[in-house]
HTML snippet that shows the backbone in 3Dmol.js (N, CA, C, O; Angstrom):
<script src="https://3Dmol.org/build/3Dmol-min.js"></script>
<div id="view" style="width:600px;height:400px;position:relative"></div>
<script>
const pdb = `
ATOM      1  N   MET A   1       0.814  -1.190   0.000  1.00  0.00           N
ATOM      2  CA  MET A   1       0.000   0.000   0.000  1.00  0.00           C
ATOM      3  C   MET A   1       0.863   1.261   0.000  1.00  0.00           C
ATOM      4  O   MET A   1       0.520   2.242  -0.661  1.00  0.00           O
ATOM      5  N   ASP A   2       1.944   1.247   0.711  1.00  0.00           N
ATOM      6  CA  ASP A   2       2.835   2.400   0.696  1.00  0.00           C
ATOM      7  C   ASP A   2       3.420   2.616  -0.689  1.00  0.00           C
ATOM      8  O   ASP A   2       3.604   3.755  -1.117  1.00  0.00           O
ATOM      9  N   ASN A   3       3.713   1.529  -1.391  1.00  0.00           N
ATOM     10  CA  ASN A   3       4.261   1.654  -2.749  1.00  0.00           C
ATOM     11  C   ASN A   3       3.246   2.278  -3.688  1.00  0.00           C
ATOM     12  O   ASN A   3       3.598   3.114  -4.520  1.00  0.00           O
ATOM     13  N   ASP A   4       1.989   1.879  -3.562  1.00  0.00           N
ATOM     14  CA  ASP A   4       0.951   2.470  -4.407  1.00  0.00           C
ATOM     15  C   ASP A   4       0.818   3.966  -4.144  1.00  0.00           C
ATOM     16  O   ASP A   4       0.662   4.756  -5.075  1.00  0.00           O
ATOM     17  N   PHE A   5       0.880   4.341  -2.896  1.00  0.00           N
ATOM     18  CA  PHE A   5       0.777   5.752  -2.514  1.00  0.00           C
ATOM     19  C   PHE A   5       1.948   6.536  -3.098  1.00  0.00           C
ATOM     20  O   PHE A   5       1.764   7.618  -3.654  1.00  0.00           O
ATOM     21  N   VAL A   6       3.132   5.991  -2.969  1.00  0.00           N
ATOM     22  CA  VAL A   6       4.336   6.659  -3.490  1.00  0.00           C
ATOM     23  C   VAL A   6       4.265   6.749  -5.009  1.00  0.00           C
ATOM     24  O   VAL A   6       4.603   7.783  -5.585  1.00  0.00           O
ATOM     25  N   LEU A   7       3.825   5.672  -5.665  1.00  0.00           N
ATOM     26  CA  LEU A   7       3.722   5.681  -7.119  1.00  0.00           C
ATOM     27  C   LEU A   7       2.696   6.715  -7.593  1.00  0.00           C
ATOM     28  O   LEU A   7       2.923   7.401  -8.590  1.00  0.00           O
ATOM     29  N   ARG A   8       1.574   6.828  -6.884  1.00  0.00           N
ATOM     30  CA  ARG A   8       0.581   7.846  -7.236  1.00  0.00           C
ATOM     31  C   ARG A   8       1.140   9.247  -7.071  1.00  0.00           C
ATOM     32  O   ARG A   8       0.896  10.126  -7.898  1.00  0.00           O
ATOM     33  N   GLN A   9       1.894   9.451  -5.994  1.00  0.00           N
ATOM     34  CA  GLN A   9       2.494  10.776  -5.788  1.00  0.00           C
ATOM     35  C   GLN A   9       3.488  11.097  -6.899  1.00  0.00           C
ATOM     36  O   GLN A   9       3.521  12.222  -7.398  1.00  0.00           O
ATOM     37  N   PHE A  10       4.306  10.102  -7.290  1.00  0.00           N
ATOM     38  CA  PHE A  10       5.234  10.332  -8.395  1.00  0.00           C
ATOM     39  C   PHE A  10       4.470  10.630  -9.680  1.00  0.00           C
ATOM     40  O   PHE A  10       4.877  11.487 -10.465  1.00  0.00           O
ATOM     41  N   GLY A  11       3.368   9.923  -9.893  1.00  0.00           N
ATOM     42  CA  GLY A  11       2.538  10.185 -11.081  1.00  0.00           C
ATOM     43  C   GLY A  11       1.999  11.604 -11.070  1.00  0.00           C
ATOM     44  O   GLY A  11       2.001  12.283 -12.097  1.00  0.00           O
ATOM     45  N   GLU A  12       1.542  12.050  -9.919  1.00  0.00           N
ATOM     46  CA  GLU A  12       1.036  13.424  -9.802  1.00  0.00           C
ATOM     47  C   GLU A  12       2.149  14.434 -10.029  1.00  0.00           C
ATOM     48  O   GLU A  12       1.956  15.452 -10.694  1.00  0.00           O
ATOM     49  N   ILE A  13       3.312  14.140  -9.470  1.00  0.00           N
ATOM     50  CA  ILE A  13       4.454  15.047  -9.648  1.00  0.00           C
ATOM     51  C   ILE A  13       4.845  15.109 -11.119  1.00  0.00           C
ATOM     52  O   ILE A  13       5.095  16.193 -11.646  1.00  0.00           O
ATOM     53  N   GLU A  14       4.900  13.960 -11.786  1.00  0.00           N
ATOM     54  CA  GLU A  14       5.241  13.935 -13.212  1.00  0.00           C
ATOM     55  C   GLU A  14       4.224  14.740 -14.019  1.00  0.00           C
ATOM     56  O   GLU A  14       4.591  15.500 -14.915  1.00  0.00           O
ATOM     57  N   HIS A  15       2.960  14.570 -13.696  1.00  0.00           N
ATOM     58  CA  HIS A  15       1.907  15.304 -14.392  1.00  0.00           C
ATOM     59  C   HIS A  15       2.075  16.816 -14.193  1.00  0.00           C
ATOM     60  O   HIS A  15       1.952  17.587 -15.145  1.00  0.00           O
ATOM     61  N   LYS A  16       2.351  17.226 -12.976  1.00  0.00           N
ATOM     62  CA  LYS A  16       2.533  18.661 -12.693  1.00  0.00           C
ATOM     63  C   LYS A  16       3.775  19.205 -13.383  1.00  0.00           C
ATOM     64  O   LYS A  16       3.768  20.327 -13.890  1.00  0.00           O
ATOM     65  N   VAL A  17       4.846  18.407 -13.402  1.00  0.00           N
ATOM     66  CA  VAL A  17       6.081  18.845 -14.071  1.00  0.00           C
ATOM     67  C   VAL A  17       5.823  18.994 -15.575  1.00  0.00           C
ATOM     68  O   VAL A  17       6.283  19.956 -16.190  1.00  0.00           O
ATOM     69  N   GLU A  18       5.093  18.052 -16.164  1.00  0.00           N
ATOM     70  CA  GLU A  18       4.758  18.150 -17.586  1.00  0.00           C
ATOM     71  C   GLU A  18       3.939  19.406 -17.868  1.00  0.00           C
ATOM     72  O   GLU A  18       4.170  20.083 -18.870  1.00  0.00           O
ATOM     73  N   LYS A  19       2.994  19.717 -17.001  1.00  0.00           N
ATOM     74  CA  LYS A  19       2.200  20.929 -17.175  1.00  0.00           C
ATOM     75  C   LYS A  19       3.079  22.174 -17.061  1.00  0.00           C
ATOM     76  O   LYS A  19       2.904  23.136 -17.809  1.00  0.00           O
ATOM     77  N   LEU A  20       4.025  22.149 -16.119  1.00  0.00           N
ATOM     78  CA  LEU A  20       4.933  23.293 -15.974  1.00  0.00           C
ATOM     79  C   LEU A  20       5.804  23.465 -17.217  1.00  0.00           C
ATOM     80  O   LEU A  20       6.012  24.583 -17.689  1.00  0.00           O
ATOM     81  N   ILE A  21       6.308  22.353 -17.739  1.00  0.00           N
ATOM     82  CA  ILE A  21       7.135  22.419 -18.946  1.00  0.00           C
ATOM     83  C   ILE A  21       6.320  22.958 -20.110  1.00  0.00           C
ATOM     84  O   ILE A  21       6.805  23.796 -20.871  1.00  0.00           O
ATOM     85  N   GLU A  22       5.101  22.494 -20.254  1.00  0.00           N
ATOM     86  CA  GLU A  22       4.220  22.973 -21.314  1.00  0.00           C
ATOM     87  C   GLU A  22       3.938  24.466 -21.147  1.00  0.00           C
ATOM     88  O   GLU A  22       3.931  25.223 -22.117  1.00  0.00           O
ATOM     89  N   ASN A  23       3.709  24.869 -19.909  1.00  0.00           N
ATOM     90  CA  ASN A  23       3.462  26.286 -19.623  1.00  0.00           C
ATOM     91  C   ASN A  23       4.694  27.128 -19.962  1.00  0.00           C
ATOM     92  O   ASN A  23       4.571  28.221 -20.515  1.00  0.00           O
ATOM     93  N   CYS A  24       5.868  26.621 -19.632  1.00  0.00           N
ATOM     94  CA  CYS A  24       7.108  27.353 -19.946  1.00  0.00           C
ATOM     95  C   CYS A  24       7.281  27.505 -21.454  1.00  0.00           C
ATOM     96  O   CYS A  24       7.686  28.565 -21.932  1.00  0.00           O
ATOM     97  N   LYS A  25       6.974  26.444 -22.205  1.00  0.00           N
ATOM     98  CA  LYS A  25       7.084  26.524 -23.662  1.00  0.00           C
ATOM     99  C   LYS A  25       6.098  27.548 -24.219  1.00  0.00           C
ATOM    100  O   LYS A  25       6.439  28.330 -25.106  1.00  0.00           O
ATOM    101  N   THR A  26       4.885  27.537 -23.696  1.00  0.00           N
ATOM    102  CA  THR A  26       3.882  28.497 -24.135  1.00  0.00           C
ATOM    103  C   THR A  26       4.337  29.926 -23.833  1.00  0.00           C
ATOM    104  O   THR A  26       4.203  30.821 -24.667  1.00  0.00           O
ATOM    105  N   GLN A  27       4.875  30.123 -22.636  1.00  0.00           N
ATOM    106  CA  GLN A  27       5.348  31.459 -22.253  1.00  0.00           C
ATOM    107  C   GLN A  27       6.535  31.886 -23.105  1.00  0.00           C
ATOM    108  O   GLN A  27       6.674  33.065 -23.429  1.00  0.00           O
ATOM    109  N   ALA A  28       7.398  30.926 -23.472  1.00  0.00           N
ATOM    110  CA  ALA A  28       8.553  31.254 -24.319  1.00  0.00           C
ATOM    111  C   ALA A  28       8.080  31.720 -25.697  1.00  0.00           C
ATOM    112  O   ALA A  28       8.625  32.675 -26.252  1.00  0.00           O
ATOM    113  N   VAL A  29       7.072  31.051 -26.244  1.00  0.00           N
ATOM    114  CA  VAL A  29       6.520  31.458 -27.544  1.00  0.00           C
ATOM    115  C   VAL A  29       5.898  32.855 -27.434  1.00  0.00           C
ATOM    116  O   VAL A  29       6.122  33.714 -28.287  1.00  0.00           O
ATOM    117  N   ALA A  30       5.120  33.065 -26.380  1.00  0.00           N
ATOM    118  CA  ALA A  30       4.496  34.376 -26.180  1.00  0.00           C
ATOM    119  C   ALA A  30       5.555  35.460 -26.010  1.00  0.00           C
ATOM    120  O   ALA A  30       5.415  36.561 -26.542  1.00  0.00           O
ATOM    121  N   ASN A  31       6.601  35.149 -25.277  1.00  0.00           N
ATOM    122  CA  ASN A  31       7.692  36.106 -25.062  1.00  0.00           C
ATOM    123  C   ASN A  31       8.358  36.456 -26.387  1.00  0.00           C
ATOM    124  O   ASN A  31       8.655  37.622 -26.647  1.00  0.00           O
ATOM    125  N   SER A  32       8.590  35.463 -27.212  1.00  0.00           N
ATOM    126  CA  SER A  32       9.203  35.694 -28.515  1.00  0.00           C
ATOM    127  C   SER A  32       8.312  36.574 -29.387  1.00  0.00           C
ATOM    128  O   SER A  32       8.796  37.485 -30.059  1.00  0.00           O
ATOM    129  N   GLU A  33       7.020  36.300 -29.373  1.00  0.00           N
ATOM    130  CA  GLU A  33       6.083  37.123 -30.146  1.00  0.00           C
ATOM    131  C   GLU A  33       6.081  38.568 -29.652  1.00  0.00           C
ATOM    132  O   GLU A  33       6.038  39.505 -30.449  1.00  0.00           O
ATOM    133  N   LEU A  34       6.127  38.737 -28.342  1.00  0.00           N
ATOM    134  CA  LEU A  34       6.141  40.093 -27.788  1.00  0.00           C
ATOM    135  C   LEU A  34       7.432  40.826 -28.145  1.00  0.00           C
ATOM    136  O   LEU A  34       7.412  42.025 -28.424  1.00  0.00           O
ATOM    137  N   LYS A  35       8.551  40.109 -28.138  1.00  0.00           N
ATOM    138  CA  LYS A  35       9.825  40.733 -28.524  1.00  0.00           C
ATOM    139  C   LYS A  35       9.773  41.186 -29.972  1.00  0.00           C
ATOM    140  O   LYS A  35      10.246  42.274 -30.301  1.00  0.00           O
ATOM    141  N   ASN A  36       9.198  40.354 -30.845  1.00  0.00           N
ATOM    142  CA  ASN A  36       9.070  40.733 -32.252  1.00  0.00           C
ATOM    143  C   ASN A  36       8.154  41.939 -32.417  1.00  0.00           C
ATOM    144  O   ASN A  36       8.434  42.838 -33.209  1.00  0.00           O
ATOM    145  N   LYS A  37       7.067  41.951 -31.669  1.00  0.00           N
ATOM    146  CA  LYS A  37       6.134  43.082 -31.724  1.00  0.00           C
ATOM    147  C   LYS A  37       6.816  44.364 -31.240  1.00  0.00           C
ATOM    148  O   LYS A  37       6.644  45.431 -31.828  1.00  0.00           O
ATOM    149  N   LEU A  38       7.590  44.242 -30.160  1.00  0.00           N
ATOM    150  CA  LEU A  38       8.314  45.389 -29.626  1.00  0.00           C
ATOM    151  C   LEU A  38       9.298  45.931 -30.654  1.00  0.00           C
ATOM    152  O   LEU A  38       9.398  47.142 -30.852  1.00  0.00           O
ATOM    153  N   LYS A  39      10.021  45.030 -31.303  1.00  0.00           N
ATOM    154  CA  LYS A  39      10.986  45.456 -32.322  1.00  0.00           C
ATOM    155  C   LYS A  39      10.269  46.179 -33.455  1.00  0.00           C
ATOM    156  O   LYS A  39      10.739  47.210 -33.936  1.00  0.00           O
ATOM    157  N   SER A  40       9.137  45.639 -33.877  1.00  0.00           N
ATOM    158  CA  SER A  40       8.355  46.255 -34.943  1.00  0.00           C
ATOM    159  C   SER A  40       7.874  47.648 -34.537  1.00  0.00           C
ATOM    160  O   SER A  40       7.949  48.589 -35.327  1.00  0.00           O
ATOM    161  N   LEU A  41       7.385  47.777 -33.316  1.00  0.00           N
ATOM    162  CA  LEU A  41       6.902  49.076 -32.833  1.00  0.00           C
ATOM    163  C   LEU A  41       8.042  50.079 -32.709  1.00  0.00           C
ATOM    164  O   LEU A  41       7.869  51.259 -33.017  1.00  0.00           O
ATOM    165  N   GLU A  42       9.204  49.615 -32.259  1.00  0.00           N
ATOM    166  CA  GLU A  42      10.361  50.513 -32.155  1.00  0.00           C
ATOM    167  C   GLU A  42      10.775  51.018 -33.532  1.00  0.00           C
ATOM    168  O   GLU A  42      11.121  52.189 -33.690  1.00  0.00           O
ATOM    169  N   GLU A  43      10.740  50.128 -34.535  1.00  0.00           N
ATOM    170  CA  GLU A  43      11.068  50.545 -35.898  1.00  0.00           C
ATOM    171  C   GLU A  43      10.044  51.541 -36.415  1.00  0.00           C
ATOM    172  O   GLU A  43      10.395  52.515 -37.081  1.00  0.00           O
ATOM    173  N   GLU A  44       8.786  51.296 -36.107  1.00  0.00           N
ATOM    174  CA  GLU A  44       7.723  52.212 -36.522  1.00  0.00           C
ATOM    175  C   GLU A  44       7.909  53.578 -35.875  1.00  0.00           C
ATOM    176  O   GLU A  44       7.757  54.606 -36.535  1.00  0.00           O
ATOM    177  N   ILE A  45       8.236  53.590 -34.598  1.00  0.00           N
ATOM    178  CA  ILE A  45       8.467  54.856 -33.887  1.00  0.00           C
ATOM    179  C   ILE A  45       9.649  55.590 -34.501  1.00  0.00           C
ATOM    180  O   ILE A  45       9.589  56.802 -34.709  1.00  0.00           O
ATOM    181  N   GLN A  46      10.726  54.860 -34.793  1.00  0.00           N
ATOM    182  CA  GLN A  46      11.907  55.490 -35.383  1.00  0.00           C
ATOM    183  C   GLN A  46      11.563  56.127 -36.723  1.00  0.00           C
ATOM    184  O   GLN A  46      12.025  57.225 -37.033  1.00  0.00           O
ATOM    185  N   GLY A  47      10.753  55.434 -37.513  1.00  0.00           N
ATOM    186  CA  GLY A  47      10.328  55.993 -38.802  1.00  0.00           C
ATOM    187  C   GLY A  47       9.526  57.259 -38.611  1.00  0.00           C
ATOM    188  O   GLY A  47       9.709  58.228 -39.347  1.00  0.00           O
ATOM    189  N   LYS A  48       8.639  57.262 -37.629  1.00  0.00           N
ATOM    190  CA  LYS A  48       7.822  58.447 -37.373  1.00  0.00           C
ATOM    191  C   LYS A  48       8.662  59.597 -36.836  1.00  0.00           C
ATOM    192  O   LYS A  48       8.389  60.758 -37.143  1.00  0.00           O
ATOM    193  N   VAL A  49       9.672  59.291 -36.046  1.00  0.00           N
ATOM    194  CA  VAL A  49      10.574  60.332 -35.546  1.00  0.00           C
ATOM    195  C   VAL A  49      11.306  60.985 -36.711  1.00  0.00           C
ATOM    196  O   VAL A  49      11.465  62.205 -36.749  1.00  0.00           O
ATOM    197  N   GLU A  50      11.753  60.162 -37.667  1.00  0.00           N
ATOM    198  CA  GLU A  50      12.450  60.713 -38.836  1.00  0.00           C
ATOM    199  C   GLU A  50      11.514  61.575 -39.673  1.00  0.00           C
ATOM    200  O   GLU A  50      11.907  62.639 -40.152  1.00  0.00           O
ATOM    201  N   VAL A  51      10.272  61.117 -39.849  1.00  0.00           N
ATOM    202  CA  VAL A  51       9.294  61.907 -40.609  1.00  0.00           C
ATOM    203  C   VAL A  51       9.040  63.239 -39.906  1.00  0.00           C
ATOM    204  O   VAL A  51       8.981  64.286 -40.551  1.00  0.00           O
ATOM    205  N   GLU A  52       8.892  63.194 -38.589  1.00  0.00           N
ATOM    206  CA  GLU A  52       8.658  64.422 -37.826  1.00  0.00           C
ATOM    207  C   GLU A  52       9.850  65.367 -37.933  1.00  0.00           C
ATOM    208  O   GLU A  52       9.675  66.580 -38.052  1.00  0.00           O
ATOM    209  N   LYS A  53      11.054  64.816 -37.891  1.00  0.00           N
ATOM    210  CA  LYS A  53      12.261  65.644 -38.013  1.00  0.00           C
ATOM    211  C   LYS A  53      12.294  66.316 -39.384  1.00  0.00           C
ATOM    212  O   LYS A  53      12.585  67.507 -39.493  1.00  0.00           O
ATOM    213  N   ASN A  54      11.994  65.541 -40.429  1.00  0.00           N
ATOM    214  CA  ASN A  54      11.975  66.117 -41.780  1.00  0.00           C
ATOM    215  C   ASN A  54      10.912  67.197 -41.898  1.00  0.00           C
ATOM    216  O   ASN A  54      11.133  68.229 -42.532  1.00  0.00           O
ATOM    217  N   TYR A  55       9.756  66.957 -41.284  1.00  0.00           N
ATOM    218  CA  TYR A  55       8.684  67.948 -41.306  1.00  0.00           C
ATOM    219  C   TYR A  55       9.133  69.236 -40.611  1.00  0.00           C
ATOM    220  O   TYR A  55       8.889  70.335 -41.110  1.00  0.00           O
ATOM    221  N   ALA A  56       9.786  69.094 -39.464  1.00  0.00           N
ATOM    222  CA  ALA A  56      10.244  70.276 -38.724  1.00  0.00           C
ATOM    223  C   ALA A  56      11.268  71.060 -39.541  1.00  0.00           C
ATOM    224  O   ALA A  56      11.246  72.291 -39.558  1.00  0.00           O
ATOM    225  N   GLU A  57      12.167  70.339 -40.219  1.00  0.00           N
ATOM    226  CA  GLU A  57      13.161  71.019 -41.047  1.00  0.00           C
ATOM    227  C   GLU A  57      12.496  71.745 -42.210  1.00  0.00           C
ATOM    228  O   GLU A  57      12.851  72.878 -42.535  1.00  0.00           O
ATOM    229  N   GLU A  58      11.525  71.076 -42.832  1.00  0.00           N
ATOM    230  CA  GLU A  58      10.807  71.690 -43.950  1.00  0.00           C
ATOM    231  C   GLU A  58      10.021  72.908 -43.471  1.00  0.00           C
ATOM    232  O   GLU A  58       9.981  73.932 -44.154  1.00  0.00           O
ATOM    233  N   LYS A  59       9.407  72.801 -42.315  1.00  0.00           N
ATOM    234  CA  LYS A  59       8.646  73.921 -41.755  1.00  0.00           C
ATOM    235  C   LYS A  59       9.575  75.108 -41.479  1.00  0.00           C
ATOM    236  O   LYS A  59       9.214  76.254 -41.749  1.00  0.00           O
ATOM    237  N   ALA A  60      10.760  74.838 -40.944  1.00  0.00           N
ATOM    238  CA  ALA A  60      11.721  75.911 -40.660  1.00  0.00           C
ATOM    239  C   ALA A  60      12.185  76.570 -41.953  1.00  0.00           C
ATOM    240  O   ALA A  60      12.368  77.786 -42.005  1.00  0.00           O
ATOM    241  N   LEU A  61      12.375  75.765 -42.995  1.00  0.00           N
ATOM    242  CA  LEU A  61      12.796  76.316 -44.280  1.00  0.00           C
ATOM    243  C   LEU A  61      11.702  77.211 -44.864  1.00  0.00           C
ATOM    244  O   LEU A  61      11.983  78.304 -45.356  1.00  0.00           O
ATOM    245  N   VAL A  62      10.473  76.748 -44.809  1.00  0.00           N
ATOM    246  CA  VAL A  62       9.352  77.547 -45.317  1.00  0.00           C
ATOM    247  C   VAL A  62       9.232  78.846 -44.524  1.00  0.00           C
ATOM    248  O   VAL A  62       9.031  79.915 -45.101  1.00  0.00           O
ATOM    249  N   ARG A  63       9.355  78.750 -43.195  1.00  0.00           N
ATOM    250  CA  ARG A  63       9.276  79.948 -42.348  1.00  0.00           C
ATOM    251  C   ARG A  63      10.377  80.936 -42.723  1.00  0.00           C
ATOM    252  O   ARG A  63      10.142  82.143 -42.791  1.00  0.00           O
ATOM    253  N   SER A  64      11.576  80.416 -42.966  1.00  0.00           N
ATOM    254  CA  SER A  64      12.703  81.272 -43.336  1.00  0.00           C
ATOM    255  C   SER A  64      12.440  81.976 -44.664  1.00  0.00           C
ATOM    256  O   SER A  64      12.709  83.169 -44.802  1.00  0.00           O
ATOM    257  N   LYS A  65      11.918  81.241 -45.633  1.00  0.00           N
ATOM    258  CA  LYS A  65      11.628  81.849 -46.938  1.00  0.00           C
ATOM    259  C   LYS A  65      10.522  82.894 -46.825  1.00  0.00           C
ATOM    260  O   LYS A  65      10.602  83.953 -47.447  1.00  0.00           O
ATOM    261  N   ILE A  66       9.499  82.603 -46.039  1.00  0.00           N
ATOM    262  CA  ILE A  66       8.421  83.579 -45.841  1.00  0.00           C
ATOM    263  C   ILE A  66       8.956  84.839 -45.171  1.00  0.00           C
ATOM    264  O   ILE A  66       8.617  85.951 -45.575  1.00  0.00           O
ATOM    265  N   ASP A  67       9.789  84.668 -44.152  1.00  0.00           N
ATOM    266  CA  ASP A  67      10.379  85.837 -43.482  1.00  0.00           C
ATOM    267  C   ASP A  67      11.220  86.651 -44.454  1.00  0.00           C
ATOM    268  O   ASP A  67      11.194  87.881 -44.422  1.00  0.00           O
ATOM    269  N   GLY A  68      11.966  85.967 -45.319  1.00  0.00           N
ATOM    270  CA  GLY A  68      12.781  86.664 -46.318  1.00  0.00           C
ATOM    271  C   GLY A  68      11.915  87.451 -47.295  1.00  0.00           C
ATOM    272  O   GLY A  68      12.220  88.593 -47.636  1.00  0.00           O
ATOM    273  N   LEU A  69      10.833  86.823 -47.738  1.00  0.00           N
ATOM    274  CA  LEU A  69       9.929  87.515 -48.663  1.00  0.00           C
ATOM    275  C   LEU A  69       9.256  88.708 -47.995  1.00  0.00           C
ATOM    276  O   LEU A  69       9.106  89.768 -48.602  1.00  0.00           O
ATOM    277  N   LEU A  70       8.849  88.526 -46.730  1.00  0.00           N
ATOM    278  CA  LEU A  70       8.236  89.650 -46.014  1.00  0.00           C
ATOM    279  C   LEU A  70       9.224  90.799 -45.839  1.00  0.00           C
ATOM    280  O   LEU A  70       8.849  91.966 -45.949  1.00  0.00           O
ATOM    281  N   ALA A  71      10.467  90.473 -45.572  1.00  0.00           N
ATOM    282  CA  ALA A  71      11.490  91.514 -45.423  1.00  0.00           C
ATOM    283  C   ALA A  71      11.672  92.255 -46.746  1.00  0.00           C
ATOM    284  O   ALA A  71      11.809  93.478 -46.762  1.00  0.00           O
ATOM    285  N   ARG A  72      11.674  91.513 -47.856  1.00  0.00           N
ATOM    286  CA  ARG A  72      11.816  92.167 -49.165  1.00  0.00           C
ATOM    287  C   ARG A  72      10.611  93.052 -49.465  1.00  0.00           C
ATOM    288  O   ARG A  72      10.755  94.144 -50.015  1.00  0.00           O
ATOM    289  N   LEU A  73       9.421  92.575 -49.100  1.00  0.00           N
ATOM    290  CA  LEU A  73       8.228  93.409 -49.314  1.00  0.00           C
ATOM    291  C   LEU A  73       8.298  94.690 -48.480  1.00  0.00           C
ATOM    292  O   LEU A  73       7.917  95.765 -48.945  1.00  0.00           O
ATOM    293  N   ASP A  74       8.786  94.565 -47.247  1.00  0.00           N
ATOM    294  CA  ASP A  74       8.943  95.744 -46.402  1.00  0.00           C
ATOM    295  C   ASP A  74       9.922  96.730 -47.038  1.00  0.00           C
ATOM    296  O   ASP A  74       9.697  97.939 -46.998  1.00  0.00           O
ATOM    297  N   GLU A  75      10.996  96.225 -47.619  1.00  0.00           N
ATOM    298  CA  GLU A  75      11.984  97.099 -48.265  1.00  0.00           C
ATOM    299  C   GLU A  75      11.347  97.827 -49.447  1.00  0.00           C
ATOM    300  O   GLU A  75      11.562  99.022 -49.652  1.00  0.00           O
ATOM    301  N   ILE A  76      10.567  97.086 -50.208  1.00  0.00           N
ATOM    302  CA  ILE A  76       9.944  97.674 -51.405  1.00  0.00           C
ATOM    303  C   ILE A  76       8.912  98.719 -50.970  1.00  0.00           C
ATOM    304  O   ILE A  76       8.831  99.786 -51.579  1.00  0.00           O
ATOM    305  N   SER A  77       8.134  98.435 -49.942  1.00  0.00           N
ATOM    306  CA  SER A  77       7.107  99.379 -49.515  1.00  0.00           C
ATOM    307  C   SER A  77       7.722 100.621 -48.866  1.00  0.00           C
ATOM    308  O   SER A  77       7.121 101.695 -48.905  1.00  0.00           O
ATOM    309  N   ASP A  78       8.926 100.488 -48.263  1.00  0.00           N
ATOM    310  CA  ASP A  78       9.584 101.637 -47.650  1.00  0.00           C
ATOM    311  C   ASP A  78      10.212 102.548 -48.717  1.00  0.00           C
ATOM    312  O   ASP A  78      10.442 103.731 -48.466  1.00  0.00           O
ATOM    313  N   SER A  79      10.481 102.005 -49.882  1.00  0.00           N
ATOM    314  CA  SER A  79      11.156 102.791 -50.920  1.00  0.00           C
ATOM    315  C   SER A  79      10.279 103.825 -51.541  1.00  0.00           C
ATOM    316  O   SER A  79      10.719 104.556 -52.427  1.00  0.00           O
TER     317      SER A  79
END
`;
const viewer = $3Dmol.createViewer("view");
viewer.addModel(pdb, "pdb");
viewer.setStyle({}, {cartoon: {color: "spectrum"}});
viewer.zoomTo();
viewer.render();
</script>
C-alpha cells in the first residue's frame, strides 16, 4: 500500500512537471512574439521620428523663406 501511494504521488508530480514544462514553452513562444512586436513598434516609432524631423526642417525652411519675402516686401514698400 505504501508503494501504491508513493507511485501515485510520483505520477502526480510527473503530471505537474509536464504541465509546468508545457506552460514554460507556451510562455517562451508568447515572449518571442512580444519581442518581435516590440521590435516592430520601435522601428515604426523610429520611422515616425524621422518623418517628424523632416517635417520640422521643412517647416523651418518655409518659415525662413516667408520671413525673407516679407522683409523684401517691407523694403519695397519703404522705398
